[in-house]
C-alpha positions in Angstrom: 4.7 -26.1 -2.0 1.5 -28.7 -1.6 2.4 -30.7 -4.7 6.2 -30.5 -3.4 5.5 -31.8 0.1 3.0 -34.4 -1.5 5.9 -35.7 -3.5 8.1 -35.9 -0.7 6.5 -38.4 1.2 4.7 -40.0 -2.0 5.8 -42.0 -4.8 3.9 -41.8 -7.8 3.2 -45.0 -10.0 4.2 -45.8 -13.2 1.5 -45.9 -15.7 0.0 -42.7 -16.8 -3.5 -43.4 -16.7 -2.5 -44.2 -12.6 -0.6 -41.1 -12.2 -3.7 -39.0 -13.7 -6.0 -40.4 -11.4 -3.6 -39.6 -8.5 -2.9 -36.1 -9.9 -6.9 -35.8 -10.1 -7.6 -36.7 -6.3 -4.9 -34.5 -5.2 -6.2 -31.4 -7.1 -9.7 -32.4 -5.8 -8.2 -32.5 -2.1 -6.4 -29.2 -2.6 -9.7 -27.5 -3.9 -11.9 -28.0 -1.1 -9.5 -27.4 1.4 -8.5 -23.7 -0.1 -12.1 -22.6 -1.5 -11.2 -18.9 -0.7 -9.0 -18.8 -3.7 -11.8 -19.4 -6.0 -9.7 -22.6 -7.8 -11.8 -25.3 -9.0 -10.8 -28.9 -9.1 -10.2 -29.1 -12.8 -7.6 -26.3 -12.6 -5.8 -27.5 -9.9 -5.5 -30.8 -12.0 -4.5 -28.6 -14.8 -1.7 -27.1 -12.7 -0.5 -29.9 -10.7 0.0 -32.2 -13.9 1.7 -29.2 -15.7 4.4 -28.9 -12.7 5.3 -32.5 -13.2 5.4 -32.3 -16.8 8.1 -29.3 -16.6 9.9 -31.4 -13.8 10.3 -34.4 -16.3 11.1 -31.7 -18.8 13.7 -29.8 -17.0 15.7 -32.4 -15.2 15.6 -35.0 -17.9 19.2 -35.1 -19.2 18.3 -36.8 -22.8 15.9 -34.0 -23.4 18.0 -30.9 -25.0 15.4 -28.6 -26.1 14.2 -27.4 -22.7 10.9 -25.5 -22.2 11.5 -22.1 -21.9 9.9 -19.5 -19.5 7.6 -18.1 -21.8 6.5 -21.2 -23.8 5.3 -22.6 -20.2 3.1 -19.7 -19.2 1.8 -19.1 -22.8 1.0 -22.7 -23.0 -0.6 -23.1 -19.5 -2.5 -20.3 -20.1 -4.1 -21.3 -23.4 -5.0 -24.7 -21.4 -6.8 -22.9 -18.6 -8.4 -20.5 -21.1 -10.3 -23.0 -22.6 -11.4 -24.8 -18.8 -14.6 -22.8 -18.2 -14.3 -21.0 -14.7 -11.1 -21.5 -14.3 -9.0 -18.3 -14.2 -10.2 -14.9 -14.8 -8.2 -13.4 -17.8 -10.9 -10.6 -18.9 -10.1 -8.8 -16.3 -6.3 -6.6 -16.7 -5.5 -6.7 -13.2 -6.3 -10.5 -12.9 -4.9 -11.3 -16.2 -1.7 -9.8 -15.4 -1.5 -11.6 -12.0 -2.1 -14.8 -13.2 0.7 -14.5 -15.3 2.9 -13.7 -13.0 2.0 -16.8 -10.8 2.1 -19.0 -13.6 5.8 -17.5 -14.2 6.5 -18.0 -10.2 5.5 -21.7 -10.8 8.2 -22.4 -13.4 10.8 -20.2 -11.5 10.7 -22.2 -8.1 10.6 -25.6 -10.3 13.8 -24.7 -11.9 15.2 -23.3 -8.8 14.5 -26.5 -6.8 13.4 -30.0 -8.1 11.4 -32.1 -6.6 13.0 -34.7 -4.1 11.7 -37.5 -2.1 12.8 -39.2 1.2 14.0 -42.5 1.6 12.1 -45.8 2.8 14.4 -45.7 5.8 13.1 -41.9 6.9 9.4 -43.1 6.8 9.3 -43.6 10.3 10.3 -40.2 11.4 8.0 -38.8 8.5 5.0 -40.5 10.1 6.0 -39.3 13.7 6.3 -35.8 12.2 2.7 -36.2 10.5 1.1 -37.7 13.5 2.1 -34.9 15.5 -0.6 -31.9 16.2 1.7 -29.4 17.8 4.1 -29.0 14.7 6.8 -28.9 16.5 8.5 -32.4 15.2 10.7 -31.9 12.1 10.0 -33.6 8.8 13.4 -35.7 7.8 15.4 -34.1 5.5 15.9 -35.6 2.0 18.7 -37.6 1.1 20.8 -36.5 -1.7 20.6 -40.6 -3.1 16.7 -39.7 -3.6 17.8 -37.2 -6.2 19.8 -39.2 -8.2 18.8 -42.2 -10.3 20.0 -45.5 -9.6 20.8 -44.5 -6.3 21.1 -47.9 -4.8 20.5 -48.5 -1.4 21.3 -46.5 1.5 22.7 -47.3 4.9 21.7 -45.0 8.3 25.1 -43.3 8.0 24.2 -41.7 4.8 20.8 -40.1 6.8 22.0 -36.6 7.4 19.8 -34.0 10.1 18.5 -30.9 8.5 21.3 -29.1 9.9 24.4 -31.4 8.3 22.7 -31.4 5.2 21.9 -27.6 4.7 25.4 -27.2 4.5 26.6 -29.3 2.2 23.4 -30.7 0.3 23.4 -30.4 -3.9 19.4 -29.2 -3.1 21.3 -26.0 -2.2 22.3 -23.7 -4.9 24.5 -20.9 -5.0 24.8 -17.9 -7.3 26.8 -17.1 -10.3 29.5 -15.4 -8.1 31.8 -16.5 -5.7 30.8 -13.4 -3.3 27.0 -14.3 -3.8 25.0 -15.6 -0.9 23.5 -19.2 -1.1 20.1 -19.3 -2.6 17.0 -20.3 -0.5 16.8 -23.9 0.0 13.1 -24.7 0.0 13.5 -28.2 1.8 15.3 -26.7 4.6 12.0 -24.8 5.4 9.6 -27.6 4.7 11.7 -30.0 6.9 11.4 -27.2 9.8 7.9 -26.2 9.0 8.9 -22.5 8.2 7.0 -21.8 4.9 5.3 -18.8 6.5 9.0 -17.2 6.6 9.1 -17.5 2.6 5.5 -15.7 1.9 5.3 -12.5 0.6 4.0 -10.7 3.6 2.1 -8.2 2.1 -1.1 -6.5 4.2 -4.1 -6.4 2.1 -7.2 -4.4 2.1 -9.4 -7.4 2.8 -12.0 -5.8 5.1 -13.6 -2.3 4.1 -11.4 0.3 5.7 -14.2 3.2 5.1 -15.4 4.7 8.4 -18.2 7.4 7.2 -18.4 9.8 9.2 -17.7 7.5 12.7 -14.9 8.8 15.0 -13.6 6.1 16.8 -11.5 8.0 18.7 -11.2 5.6 21.8 -9.2 3.1 19.6 -5.4 3.4 20.7 -2.7 2.9 17.8 -2.0 -0.6 19.3 -5.6 -1.8 18.4 -5.6 0.3 15.4 -2.2 -1.6 14.2 -4.1 -4.9 15.6 -6.7 -4.3 13.3 -4.7 -3.8 10.2 -2.7 -7.0 10.8 -6.1 -8.9 10.8 -7.1 -7.4 7.7 -4.5 -9.8 5.8 -5.7 -13.1 4.9 -3.5 -15.9 6.4 -3.6 -19.4 5.6 -3.8 -20.7 9.6 -5.6 -17.8 11.5 -9.4 -16.6 10.3 -9.8 -17.3 6.4 -12.3 -15.2 4.5 -14.5 -16.6 2.3 -15.0 -13.9 -0.7 -18.5 -13.9 -1.7 -21.3 -11.4 -2.4 -23.0 -11.8 1.0 -19.5 -10.9 2.2 -18.8 -8.0 0.4 -22.7 -6.2 1.1 -22.3 -7.4 4.9 -18.5 -5.1 4.7 -20.4 -2.2 2.9 -23.6 -2.1 5.2 -20.8 -1.5 8.0 -19.8 1.7 6.7 -23.2 3.4 6.1 -24.0 5.9 8.9 -28.0 6.2 8.2 -29.9 9.0 6.7 -30.2 12.4 8.3 -33.6 13.3 7.1 -33.8 16.5 8.7 -30.6 18.0 6.8 -31.7 16.3 3.8 -35.0 18.2 3.6 -32.9 21.8 4.2 -30.6 20.7 1.7 -32.8 20.2 -1.1 -34.7 23.2 0.0 -31.1 24.9 -0.1 -30.2 23.9 -3.8 -33.4 23.5 -5.3 -36.6 25.7 -3.1 -36.9 29.8 -3.8 -34.8 30.8 -0.6 -31.2 30.0 0.3 -29.4 31.2 3.5 -25.8 31.9 1.6 -25.5 33.4 -1.6 -22.3 34.2 -3.4 -22.1 37.2 -5.9 -19.8 37.7 -8.4 -19.4 40.5 -11.2 -20.1 38.5 -14.6 -16.8 40.1 -16.1 -14.8 38.0 -12.8 -16.7 35.1 -12.6 -14.8 33.0 -15.2 -14.0 30.5 -12.6 -17.5 29.8 -12.1 -18.2 29.5 -16.2 -17.7 25.7 -16.4 -18.5 23.4 -18.7 -21.2 21.2 -17.6 -23.3 24.2 -15.8 -26.6 25.6 -16.6 -27.7 29.5 -16.5 -30.7 30.5 -15.4 -31.3 34.3 -16.1 -33.5 36.5 -13.5 -33.2 39.4 -16.3 -32.1 39.6 -19.4 -30.9 43.0 -19.3 -30.0 45.5 -16.3 -32.9 47.4 -15.1 -31.2 50.8 -15.1 -28.3 52.6 -16.5 -26.5 51.9 -13.5 -27.2 48.4 -13.2 -25.0 45.4 -13.7 -24.7 42.3 -14.3 -24.0 39.4 -11.5 -23.5 35.6 -11.5 -25.4 33.7 -8.6 -24.5 30.7 -6.8 -26.3 29.1 -3.7 -23.8 28.5 -1.1 -24.6 25.0 0.5 -22.1 25.4 3.2 -19.1 27.6 4.1 -16.4 27.6 6.6 -12.4 27.4 7.4 -10.7 24.1 6.2 -7.3 23.0 6.4 -5.5 21.1 3.3 -2.6 18.7 3.8 0.2 20.0 1.0 3.8 19.2 0.7 6.0 21.7 -0.3 8.2 21.7 -3.4 11.6 20.3 -3.1 10.6 18.7 0.6 9.0 15.7 1.7 7.7 17.3 4.8 3.8 17.7 4.3 2.3 20.7 6.4 -1.5 22.2 6.6 -2.7 25.1 4.9 -5.8 26.9 6.1 -7.9 27.9 3.4 -11.8 29.7 3.4 -14.1 27.2 1.8 -17.1 27.5 -0.1 -19.6 24.1 -1.3 -21.5 25.1 -4.0 -23.8 22.9 -6.9 -21.0 23.9 -9.4 -18.2 22.6 -7.5 -16.0 23.6 -4.1 -13.7 26.6 -3.9 -11.0 27.2 -1.6 -9.8 30.7 -1.5 -6.7 31.7 0.6 -8.1 34.3 3.0 -11.6 35.6 3.8 -10.8 39.3 3.1 -11.7 38.8 -0.4 -15.5 39.0 0.5 -18.1 41.2 2.4 -20.9 39.9 4.1 -24.2 41.7 3.6 -27.7 40.5 5.0 -30.5 41.1 2.6 -33.9 41.0 4.5 -36.6 41.2 1.9 -37.9 38.3 3.1 -39.4 39.0 6.7 -38.9 35.4 7.7 -36.0 34.2 6.5 -32.5 36.6 5.5 -30.1 35.8 3.2 -26.5 36.3 3.7 -24.8 37.8 0.5 -20.9 37.1 0.0 -19.4 39.8 -2.2 -15.9 40.6 -3.3 -14.6 43.2 -1.0 -13.8 46.5 -2.0 -11.5 47.2 0.7 -8.2 45.5 1.4 -4.6 46.2 2.1 -2.3 46.9 -0.8 -0.2 44.0 -0.3 -2.9 41.5 -0.4 -4.4 43.1 -3.7 -1.2 43.1 -5.5 0.2 39.5 -4.3 -2.8 37.4 -3.8 -5.7 36.9 -6.4 -9.4 37.1 -5.6 -10.1 33.9 -7.6 -10.1 30.6 -5.8 -6.5 28.5 -5.2 -8.2 25.3 -5.8 -11.4 24.0 -7.3 -12.9 20.3 -6.7 -15.7 20.1 -9.5 -19.0 18.3 -9.0 -19.4 14.5 -8.2 -16.6 14.3 -5.2 -17.0 12.2 -2.3 -16.0 12.5 1.5 -15.8 10.3 4.1 -13.0 8.8 7.0 -10.9 5.7 6.9 -9.4 4.1 9.8 -6.3 6.0 9.0 -7.8 9.2 9.7 -8.3 8.1 13.7 -3.9 7.8 13.4 -3.9 11.5 11.7 -6.4 13.0 14.1 -4.0 12.5 16.9 -0.8 13.4 15.1 -2.6 16.9 13.6 -3.3 17.9 17.3 -0.2 16.9 19.0 2.2 15.9 16.1 5.5 16.1 18.6 3.8 14.0 21.7 5.7 10.6 21.6 2.4 8.9 22.9 -0.2 10.0 20.9 -3.3 8.3 22.3 -3.1 10.9 25.2 -3.2 13.7 23.2 -6.6 15.6 23.5 -9.0 15.6 20.2 -9.6 18.9 19.0 -9.4 18.9 15.2 -10.9 16.0 12.8 -9.5 14.7 9.7 -11.0 13.1 6.7 -10.7 12.2 2.8 -11.9 14.2 -0.4 -12.0 11.8 -3.1 -12.3 13.1 -6.9 -12.1 11.2 -10.1 -8.5 10.7 -10.0 -7.3 11.8 -6.8 -7.6 11.8 -3.1 -6.4 14.4 -0.1 -6.5 15.0 3.3 -8.4 17.5 4.9 -9.1 18.9 8.8 -11.7 20.7 10.5 -11.6 22.4 13.8 -14.2 20.2 15.7 -16.6 17.3 15.3 -20.1 19.1 14.3 -18.2 20.8 11.4 -16.8 17.1 10.2 -20.0 15.6 10.2 -21.8 18.7 8.4 -18.6 18.6 5.7 -19.1 15.3 4.8 -22.7 14.9 4.6 -22.8 17.8 2.4 -20.5 17.1 0.4 -21.9 13.4 -0.2 -25.5 15.0 -0.4 -24.3 17.4 -3.0 -22.9 14.6 -5.3 -26.1 12.8 -5.0 -28.5 15.6 -6.2 -26.2 17.5 -8.1 -27.1 16.1 -11.4 -30.7 15.0 -10.4 -33.7 16.3 -13.0 -35.3 18.2 -10.5 -37.6 21.5 -10.4 -35.6 24.7 -9.6 -36.9 27.7 -8.4 -35.4 31.3 -8.6 -34.6 33.2 -5.7 -37.4 35.5 -4.5 -35.1 38.5 -3.2 -33.4 38.4 -6.8 -36.6 38.4 -8.5 -37.2 41.7 -10.9 -38.6 44.7 -9.3 -40.7 47.5 -11.0 -40.0 50.3 -8.5 -36.7 51.5 -7.2 -36.0 50.8 -3.5 -34.3 52.6 -1.3 -30.9 51.5 0.0 -31.8 48.1 -2.0 -28.4 46.3 -3.3 -30.5 44.1 -5.7 -32.4 46.9 -7.4 -31.5 47.6 -11.2 -28.7 45.0 -11.6 -29.3 41.6 -14.0 -28.7 38.2 -12.4 -27.8 35.2 -13.8 -27.6 31.9 -11.3 -25.2 29.4 -12.1 -25.6 25.5 -11.1 -25.0 22.0 -12.2 -26.8 21.1 -15.3 -29.6 18.8 -14.6 -29.0 15.8 -16.8 -30.7 12.4 -15.2 -33.5 11.4 -13.5 -33.6 9.5 -10.3 -34.8 6.3 -11.3 -32.0 6.4 -14.0 -29.4 7.2 -11.4 -30.7 4.4 -9.2 -30.5 1.8 -11.9 -27.3 3.0 -12.5 -26.3 3.0 -9.0 -27.3 -0.8 -8.7 -25.5 -1.8 -11.8 -22.2 -0.3 -10.3 -22.7 -1.9 -7.2 -23.6 -5.2 -8.7 -20.2 -5.1 -11.0 -17.9 -3.6 -8.3 -19.2 -6.5 -6.3 -18.1 -9.3 -8.4 -14.7 -7.6 -9.3 -14.1 -7.3 -5.5 -15.1 -11.0 -5.0 -12.3 -12.1 -7.7 -9.6 -9.6 -6.5 -10.2 -11.0 -2.9 -9.5 -14.6 -4.1 -6.7 -13.4 -6.0 -5.4 -12.1 -2.8 -6.3 -15.5 -1.0 -4.3 -17.0 -3.6 -1.1 -14.4 -3.7 -1.2 -15.1 0.5 -0.2 -18.7 -0.4 2.9 -18.2 -2.6 6.6 -18.8 -1.7 8.8 -17.3 -4.1 12.2 -18.9 -4.3 13.9 -16.4 -6.4 14.6 -12.5 -5.6 13.3 -11.0 -8.9 10.3 -13.3 -8.7 9.5 -12.2 -5.3 10.4 -8.8 -6.3 7.8 -9.1 -9.0 5.1 -10.6 -6.7 5.6 -7.9 -4.6 5.2 -4.9 -6.8 1.8 -6.7 -8.2 0.7 -6.7 -4.8 1.0 -3.4 -4.3 -1.2 -2.2 -7.8 -3.7 -4.6 -6.4 -3.8 -3.2 -3.0 -4.2 0.1 -4.4 -6.9 -1.3 -6.5 -8.8 -2.9 -3.5 -8.8 0.0 -1.5 -10.2 2.1 -4.7 -13.2 -0.5 -4.9 -13.9 -0.1 -1.4 -14.5 3.0 -1.6 -16.7 3.2 -4.9 -18.8 0.4 -3.2 -18.9 2.3 0.3 -19.9 5.8 -2.5 -22.3 4.3 -4.6 -24.1 2.3 -1.3 -24.5 5.8 0.5 -25.7 7.7 -2.8 -28.2 5.0 -3.5 -29.8 5.4 0.3 -29.9 9.1 -0.6 -31.7 8.8 -3.5 -33.5 6.1 -2.6 -35.2 8.6 0.4 -35.4 11.3 -1.8 -37.6 9.6 -3.9 -39.7 8.0 -0.9 -40.1 11.7 -0.1 -41.7 12.7 -4.0 -43.6 10.1 -3.4 -45.3 10.5 0.0 -45.4 14.2 -1.4 -46.0 15.8 2.2 -42.1 16.7 3.6 -40.0 14.6 6.1 -42.6 13.6 8.2 -44.1 11.2 6.1 -40.6 9.8 5.2 -40.0 9.6 8.6 -43.0 7.7 9.1 -42.3 4.8 6.1 -41.3 1.7 7.8 -38.2 1.0 5.4 -37.1 4.9 6.0 -37.7 3.8 9.7 -34.9 1.0 9.6 -32.5 3.7 7.9 -32.5 5.6 11.1 -31.7 2.9 13.5 -28.2 1.9 13.5 -27.1 -1.6 12.2 -26.9 -3.4 15.9 -30.5 -1.8 16.4 -29.9 1.3 18.1 -31.6 4.5 17.4 -29.6 6.9 15.6 -29.9 10.5 17.6 -30.9 13.5 15.0 -29.5 17.1 15.8 -32.0 19.5 15.2 -30.0 22.8 14.2 -30.8 26.2 13.0 -30.9 26.2 8.9 -28.7 28.7 8.3 -25.8 26.7 10.7 -27.2 23.4 9.3 -26.9 24.3 5.6 -24.3 26.9 5.4 -22.9 26.3 8.9 -20.1 29.1 9.2 -17.7 27.9 11.7 -16.8 29.9 14.8 -13.2 30.8 13.4 -14.8 31.6 10.1 -16.9 34.0 11.9 -14.1 35.5 14.1 -11.8 36.3 10.9 -15.0 37.6 9.6 -15.7 40.2 12.1 -11.6 41.0 12.7 
């Protein structure tokens, strides 16, 4: 459209060298005015020259062999590939969009040829160009300007845009009599309404992830305004994609490190004591024997004839959680409640808490251990119709976070019938759990459970596969003498945990490489978004193709923001753990480190308050509802 407006008021010279210099200066000015698209001067020059050649090829009556859309795209793409740094065709997504954008150029030229105003209209054009309020309309190009040898024009041949729009040869009609007239591009140019022709897609140009932030004071109107501001527009705030911009956005989602929880988490996963342990008979523990797990045998054989073999799994976090699910054949989604266990092997969702019974072992006088076993008693209905195995399993490597959508979901989940959701009191909180190929919404009962679940899932994702020494749990060590009323005497135990396959240094190196690669890809995607925001397709088919590609690109953008936010969070967790190992004397020395102190402060310099909670609640963390159901 910029080239079309330029040729509307300017005549190209006759000589080829002069045309070349004019087009080069046009490309230079356009590149300087649109730095956010990442298009350099050479690329603008090649595109502008190709469009002028296409105009000549398409509308020259002496040319009998017109260039096809495929030939134009293929030839122009080959030329752009030879120009270093012009377009990125290595990435599959950007390469696909580049081909569609080149096809868009072809369709727009074929739809409406270039036109120019007559000399008698120059006064009106100059007045419109000098108008800073953009309220004076440009003169509509006369039909005489489109015909060769149009001759002199008179004042009677100059019509207003409203008069010309009904009878102008610029306005093409459909192939069928009942088809509506197609778009008259010069009607939009003269009336300065080109924004009405843009795609209008809202892109994820800012990081939508909030970490564990609640932001409950934000109203629905403010959230909508924030989403609208995320889209890149030409006239409003223009975002210049760069690595610094991406880093700034990613750092905003980092909540800081809870060193108290980190210390207790590492002790629960690798130490000699764990507050909660899942004990499953080996014959019924097939759901624990997964690929990529490690078995740690406490005894080779049962110590007595009546002894049995059991699998042991450390439970990092347990509690009740709701999952949003859609019913079969229905589009309506509902919340289904599960009893959840977070372990180093994975996250298990059980339909009922009645499948388990809880037994406290107090071999260690200082700390007790809660053993979860399969309940021997239960109703006949639950035994026949329900399975004691988990209904859903999320393997290790998952990540949990909140997005700006969760602020709205929180209010809808608490009072779905209220017309004004901003007035609903908040009780439940939602968050997302991302796996390798999926994303689902979950809901917990209070703010403490929300932060506890998100931190526990992310900490487990960071340290599950790290090569750290694992100590056997003391309460399951073999005994030589029979102890009366001891539930573990004479049994053989095998601990199931995630295989330790990578060191902290190697994981940090991989995370740095992943962050660097994803940041570069994200910058290219944001530049592509800025380019798509400028497009004004005239053909309905071209518009539909570009909108479809924009939606796919938007999904890619959201996933890239997630990967960067996740990798950044894991990087700081592993770095804190490495500093802890380097100091070699617990959490206190880590807190004394200058860099660690910076991590404990917010991004605005405010001190982050840490909650000191009992170990059983911070690590195992059964919520109040799970305790009530257990007692029931």
